[in-house]
C-alpha positions in Angstrom: 0.0 0.0 0.0 2.8 2.4 0.8 4.2 1.8 -2.8 0.9 3.0 -4.3 0.9 6.2 -2.2 4.5 7.0 -3.0 3.9 6.5 -6.8 1.0 8.9 -6.8 3.0 12.2 -6.8 5.2 10.9 -9.7 2.1 10.0 -11.7 0.6 13.4 -11.0 3.7 15.1 -12.1 3.9 13.1 -15.2 0.2 13.7 -16.0 0.8 17.4 -15.4 3.8 17.4 -17.8 1.7 15.7 -20.4 -1.7 17.3 -19.9 -0.7 21.1 -19.5 1.1 21.4 -22.8 -1.7 19.6 -24.6 -4.4 21.8 -23.1 -2.3 24.9 -23.8 -2.0 23.9 -27.5 -5.7 22.9 -27.7 -6.6 26.3 -26.3 -4.3 28.1 -28.8 -5.7 26.3 -31.8 -9.3 26.7 -30.6 -8.7 30.5 -30.3 -7.0 30.6 -33.7 -10.0 28.8 -35.3 -12.5 31.1 -33.6 -10.6 34.2 -34.8 -10.5 32.8 -38.3 -14.3 32.2 -38.3 -14.9 35.7 -37.0 -12.7 37.2 -39.7 -14.3 35.2 -42.5 -17.8 36.2 -41.2 -16.7 39.9 -41.3 -15.3 39.6 -44.8 -18.4 38.0 -46.0 -20.7 40.7 -44.6 -18.4 43.5 -46.0 -18.4 41.9 -49.4 -22.2 41.9 -49.4 -22.5 45.6 -48.7 -23.0 48.1 -51.5 -20.5 50.9 -52.2 -23.0 53.4 -50.6 -23.2 51.3 -47.4 -19.5 51.0 -47.2 -19.1 54.7 -47.7 -21.6 55.4 -44.9 -19.5 53.2 -42.6 -16.3 55.0 -43.7 -14.8 52.0 -45.4 -13.1 52.2 -48.8 -13.7 49.1 -50.9 -10.2 49.3 -52.4 -8.7 48.8 -48.9 -10.5 45.5 -48.5 -8.3 42.8 -49.8 -8.8 39.1 -50.1 -5.1 38.2 -50.0 -3.3 36.1 -47.3 -3.2 37.4 -43.9 -0.4 36.5 -41.5 -0.8 36.2 -37.7 2.2 35.8 -35.5 1.8 34.3 -32.0 2.7 36.9 -29.3 5.2 34.5 -27.7 6.9 34.0 -31.0 7.1 37.7 -31.7 8.5 38.3 -28.2 11.2 35.6 -28.8 12.1 37.2 -32.2 12.2 40.7 -30.8 14.6 39.5 -28.0 17.1 38.3 -30.6 17.6 41.8 -31.9 
């Protein structure tokens, strides 16, 4: 019985080492997907608006682009900036 109790902290530590990075990655990708869906929805709505409606909102259609967008993780940007 004492062996079981002494192994429990090691198992918890191992579980923590495995679970925390996975949950962190899962949260990051869930957030990334949520932002992508929101941007896609916004772009779809903006494309559906007429030129007059865009003008009323103060948006120039020529500034709306459908090219690729790049997002950089804040942690990555911090690491890159620290290398300067």
